[in-house]
C-alpha positions in Angstrom: 1.5 5.9 20.7 4.5 5.4 18.5 4.7 1.9 19.5 1.0 1.1 18.7 1.2 2.9 15.5 4.4 0.9 14.5 2.9 -2.5 15.0 -0.3 -1.5 13.3 1.5 -0.2 10.3 3.6 -3.6 10.4 0.4 -5.5 10.4 -1.1 -3.4 7.5 2.3 -4.0 5.5 1.9 -7.7 6.1 -1.9 -7.6 4.9 -0.7 -5.9 1.7 2.1 -8.3 1.1 -0.3 -11.3 1.5 -2.7 -9.7 -1.2 -0.9 -9.9 -4.5 -3.6 -8.3 -6.7 -3.3 -5.0 -4.5 0.3 -5.2 -4.9 0.0 -5.7 -8.7 -2.4 -2.7 -8.7 -0.1 -0.6 -6.9 3.0 -1.2 -8.5 2.3 -2.3 -11.9 -0.5 -0.5 -12.9 1.0 2.9 -12.8 3.8 1.6 -15.0 1.1 0.2 -17.7 -0.4 3.9 -17.4 2.8 5.3 -18.1 3.5 3.4 -21.2 0.0 3.9 -22.3 0.1 7.7 -21.7 3.7 8.0 -23.0 3.3 6.2 -26.0 -0.4 6.0 -27.0 -2.0 8.9 -25.7 -0.2 11.4 -27.8 -0.9 14.2 -29.8 1.8 14.2 -32.0 0.6 13.2 -35.6 3.3 11.8 -37.9 3.0 9.4 -40.9 -0.5 9.8 -41.6 -1.9 7.4 -44.0 -2.4 9.5 -47.2 -4.3 8.9 -50.7 -3.4 10.9 -53.9 -5.5 11.9 -57.0 -3.2 13.1 -59.5 -5.3 14.4 -62.4 -2.3 16.3 -64.0 0.7 13.9 -64.1 3.3 16.6 -64.8 6.7 17.2 -63.3 5.3 19.9 -61.0 2.3 17.8 -59.8 5.0 15.2 -59.0 7.2 17.6 -57.2 4.2 18.5 -54.9 3.6 14.9 -54.0 7.1 14.5 -53.2 7.1 17.3 -51.0 4.1 15.8 -48.8 6.0 12.3 -49.0 9.1 13.9 -47.7 7.7 15.4 -44.7 7.2 13.6 -41.4 3.5 13.8 -41.5 2.3 12.1 -44.5 2.7 8.7 -45.8 1.4 8.1 -49.4 0.0 4.7 -49.3 -2.4 4.9 -52.2 -2.8 6.5 -55.7 -6.4 6.4 -57.1 -7.3 6.9 -60.7 -10.4 8.7 -60.2 -11.2 11.7 -57.5 -14.3 9.6 -56.4 -12.4 6.8 -55.0 -11.1 9.1 -52.4 -14.3 9.4 -50.7 -14.4 5.6 -50.6 -11.0 5.3 -48.9 -11.9 8.2 -46.2 -15.2 6.4 -45.3 -13.5 3.3 -44.7 -10.8 4.8 -42.8 -8.3 3.4 -44.8 -6.6 6.8 -45.2 -7.0 10.1 -43.0 -6.0 12.5 -45.7 -6.2 12.9 -49.5 -4.5 15.0 -51.6 -6.2 16.2 -55.1 -4.4 17.8 -57.9 -6.6 19.0 -60.4 -5.6 18.8 -64.3 -3.9 21.7 -65.4 -1.9 22.2 -62.1 1.5 22.1 -64.0 0.3 24.4 -66.7 -0.9 27.1 -64.2 2.5 27.1 -62.2 4.4 27.5 -65.4 2.0 30.3 -66.5 2.9 32.0 -63.0 -0.4 31.8 -61.8 -1.6 30.4 -58.5 -3.4 26.9 -59.1 -5.5 25.4 -56.3 -5.2 21.9 -55.0 -7.5 20.4 -52.3 -6.3 18.1 -49.2 -9.3 16.3 -47.8 -9.1 15.5 -44.0 -10.9 12.8 -41.9 -12.7 15.3 -39.4 -14.0 12.4 -37.3 -11.0 12.9 -34.7 -10.8 16.9 -34.3 -7.3 16.8 -32.6 -5.5 14.6 -35.5 -7.5 16.8 -38.0 -6.3 20.0 -36.6 -2.7 18.8 -36.7 -3.1 17.5 -40.4 -4.7 20.7 -41.2 -1.8 22.9 -40.3 0.7 20.4 -41.7 -1.0 20.4 -45.3 -0.8 24.1 -45.3 2.8 24.0 -44.1 3.8 21.6 -47.0 2.0 23.8 -49.4 3.5 27.0 -48.4 7.1 25.5 -48.2 6.5 24.7 -52.1 5.3 28.0 -52.7 8.3 29.7 -51.2 10.5 27.4 -53.2 8.8 28.4 -56.4 8.8 32.3 -55.6 12.7 31.9 -55.0 13.2 29.9 -58.3 11.1 32.7 -60.1 13.0 35.6 -58.6 16.4 33.6 -58.5 17.0 34.9 -54.9 16.2 33.7 -51.4 13.1 34.8 -49.7 14.8 35.9 -46.5 16.3 38.7 -48.7 13.0 40.0 -49.6 11.5 42.5 -47.2 8.9 41.5 -44.7 8.6 40.4 -41.0 10.4 37.3 -40.1 8.5 35.6 -36.9 10.7 32.9 -35.5 8.6 31.2 -32.7 10.8 29.8 -29.7 9.3 26.9 -27.6 10.6 26.9 -24.1 10.6 24.2 -21.7 9.5 21.7 -24.2 11.1 22.6 -27.6 10.1 19.6 -29.6 6.7 19.9 -28.1 6.7 16.1 -27.0 3.3 14.8 -25.5 5.2 12.8 -23.1 6.6 15.9 -21.6 3.2 17.0 -20.7 1.5 13.7 -19.5 4.1 12.0 -17.5 4.2 14.7 -15.0 0.8 14.6 -14.7 1.0 10.9 -13.9 2.5 12.0 -10.6 -0.5 14.0 -9.4 -3.0 11.3 -10.9 -1.3 8.6 -8.8 -1.0 10.8 -5.7 -4.5 11.8 -5.8 -6.6 8.8 -7.3 -4.7 5.8 -6.0 -4.1 7.2 -2.7 -7.7 8.1 -2.1 -8.8 4.5 -3.4 -6.4 2.5 -1.3 -7.0 4.5 1.9 -10.7 4.1 1.5 -10.8 0.5 1.1 -8.3 -0.3 3.6 -10.6 1.2 6.3 -13.8 -0.3 4.8 -12.0 -3.6 4.6 -11.6 -3.8 8.3 -15.2 -2.7 8.8 -16.5 -5.3 6.3 -14.6 -8.1 8.0 -15.7 -6.9 11.4 -12.3 -6.3 12.9 -12.7 -2.5 13.1 -14.9 -3.1 16.2 -12.1 -5.2 17.8 -9.7 -2.5 17.2 -11.9 0.3 18.7 -12.4 -1.6 22.0 -8.5 -1.7 22.5 -6.5 1.2 23.8 -5.9 2.4 20.3 -7.1 5.8 19.5 -9.0 6.6 16.4 -6.0 9.1 15.1 -3.6 6.2 15.6 -5.8 3.7 13.8 -5.9 6.3 10.8 -2.3 6.9 10.8 -1.3 3.2 10.8 -3.8 2.3 8.0 -2.8 5.3 5.7 1.1 5.2 6.1 1.9 2.1 4.2 0.0 3.6 1.4 1.9 7.0 1.8 5.2 5.1 1.7 4.1 3.1 -1.6 2.7 6.3 -3.2 6.3 7.9 -2.8 7.8 4.7 -4.2 5.6 4.9 -7.1 6.5 8.6 -7.8 10.1 7.9 -7.7 9.4 4.9 -10.1 7.7 7.2 -12.7 10.2 9.8 -12.5 12.9 7.3 -13.2 10.9 5.6 -15.7 10.0 8.9 -17.5 13.8 10.1 -17.6 15.0 6.6 -18.8 12.2 6.1 -21.5 11.0 9.3 -22.5 14.1 11.6 -21.6 12.0 13.9 -19.5 14.3 16.7 -18.1 14.0 17.4 -14.5 15.0 21.0 -14.3 13.8 21.6 -10.9 14.4 20.5 -7.3 13.6 16.8 -6.5 13.6 17.3 -2.9 11.0 20.1 -3.2 9.0 18.2 -5.4 8.9 15.3 -2.8 8.5 17.7 -0.2 5.3 19.3 -1.7 4.2 15.7 -2.4 3.6 15.3 1.3 1.5 18.4 1.0 -0.4 16.9 -2.0 -1.1 13.6 -0.2 -3.0 15.2 2.7 -5.9 16.0 0.4 -6.3 12.5 -1.0 -5.8 10.8 2.5 -8.5 12.9 4.0 -10.5 12.2 1.1 -10.0 8.5 1.5 -10.8 8.8 5.2 -14.0 10.7 4.3 -15.1 8.0 1.6 -14.5 5.1 4.3 -16.6 6.8 6.7 -19.6 7.0 4.2 -19.1 3.5 2.5 -20.3 0.4 3.9 -18.5 -2.1 1.7 -15.2 -2.1 -0.5 -17.5 -1.9 -3.6 -19.2 1.2 -2.6 -16.0 2.9 -1.6 -14.5 1.9 -5.2 -17.8 3.6 -6.7 -17.4 6.7 -4.6 -13.7 6.9 -5.0 -14.2 6.9 -9.0 -16.9 9.3 -8.6 -14.5 11.9 -7.3 -11.6 10.7 -9.9 -13.4 11.9 -12.7 -13.4 15.6 -12.0 -9.7 15.2 -11.2 -8.9 13.4 -14.4 -11.2 15.7 -16.6 -11.2 19.0 -14.9 -7.6 19.5 -13.6 -5.9 20.1 -16.8 -4.4 16.7 -16.8 -5.8 15.6 -20.3 -7.5 18.9 -21.5 -6.4 22.3 -21.2 -8.5 24.5 -19.0 -8.3 27.4 -21.1 -10.3 25.5 -23.8 -13.3 24.9 -21.6 -16.5 26.9 -21.3 -16.2 29.6 -18.9 -18.6 27.9 -16.4 -16.8 24.7 -16.6 -13.4 26.7 -15.9 -15.2 28.1 -12.7 -15.6 24.6 -11.3 -12.0 23.9 -11.9 -11.0 26.2 -9.2 -12.3 23.7 -6.6 -10.4 20.8 -8.0 -7.1 20.4 -5.8 -5.3 18.6 -8.7 -5.4 21.8 -10.8 -2.9 23.4 -8.5 -0.8 20.4 -8.0 -0.3 19.9 -11.7 0.9 23.4 -12.0 3.3 22.7 -9.1 4.6 19.4 -10.5 5.0 20.4 -14.3 6.6 23.8 -13.1 9.2 22.0 -11.1 9.9 19.5 -13.6 9.9 21.2 -16.7 10.3 25.0 -15.8 12.7 24.4 -12.7 10.2 26.6 -10.8 11.0 27.4 -7.0 8.6 27.6 -4.2 8.5 31.2 -4.7 7.0 31.4 -8.0 4.5 28.3 -7.1 3.6 30.2 -3.7 -0.1 30.7 -4.8 -0.7 27.1 -5.9 1.0 25.8 -2.9 -1.4 28.1 -0.6 -4.4 26.6 -2.4 -3.4 23.2 -2.0 -2.6 23.7 1.7 -6.1 25.2 2.2 -7.8 22.2 0.6 -5.9 19.9 2.4 -6.7 21.7 5.7 -10.5 21.7 4.8 -10.4 18.1 3.6 -8.7 16.5 6.6 -10.8 18.6 9.3 -14.1 17.2 7.4 -12.6 13.8 7.4 -11.3 13.5 11.0 -14.9 15.0 12.3 -16.8 12.4 10.2 -14.4 9.5 11.2 -14.4 10.1 14.9 -18.3 10.4 14.7 -18.6 7.2 12.7 -16.6 5.4 15.2 -18.7 6.8 18.1 
């Protein structure tokens, strides 16, 4: 049995090496996704293009503008003579925010009153708008605190009140890459493994060679193992590739056990391997296998918590996420890499992934054997 599996696996490796497009997709595409998700798909908003209308032109208004400029959130790129000009800049997406300082601002501050300023935000991108909204208030509050300190000639820290000091654990700087890159491991193990497993078996059927393999002494289980084993090896290699590049490029801290992570990756792989076999037993062509794989990939990407927090979804959609195996795998991977969690802490997620693996592999084996018969 091992002898036959070895030769079939060797044949599959040769076939992969002779298909440069497959090699590029399997090795280069994860790196491309790593760069895109690490650098482009980020919610860290800085250096927002901002316009200013200063209707006061006093030292107080200039100090407020300088406070916004000094922060990392806003880049002052335009000063307009009329307030109406701000709407034009926002409409044409030349700026994403606009500070409006009304006439009399400095006089109100000198008199000890609370002048009002407006900060217009382009809300077409809600994620960016939420960050800008909070940052605009943060800068205003900092200026207010400084004014109070100058008026009372004392530090605000000496005044009575509650001093709330948040402490962010596991990701102190709240870097988006820390969240995205561990999720990339799960995405590749689930989506790419399913894709290549399903197309590898369908390709044999499409070329008419699977019938030749069936009439040989090779058993169905041996054929399946030989077909999927090369992609398991490649998936592990890509996983290590992402871990190394994540550390080198984005300084991702790996606080947990890498052997534990790789060991549990074996458990993760059972589900996409079974799903790939299930797809291959249903599809007749590689194009059909691709469509079916992408149909299963969409819930994995959008409902697993890879891109969007599950807690922000509607209740009925949160209930659906419980049948998405990648949901539990993401908790495991991020828990090991970012939190240094061990097997005991992650036991509920491990059991969930194990149950899904058993169910999917059983259905796939039953369907595949029936299809070959």
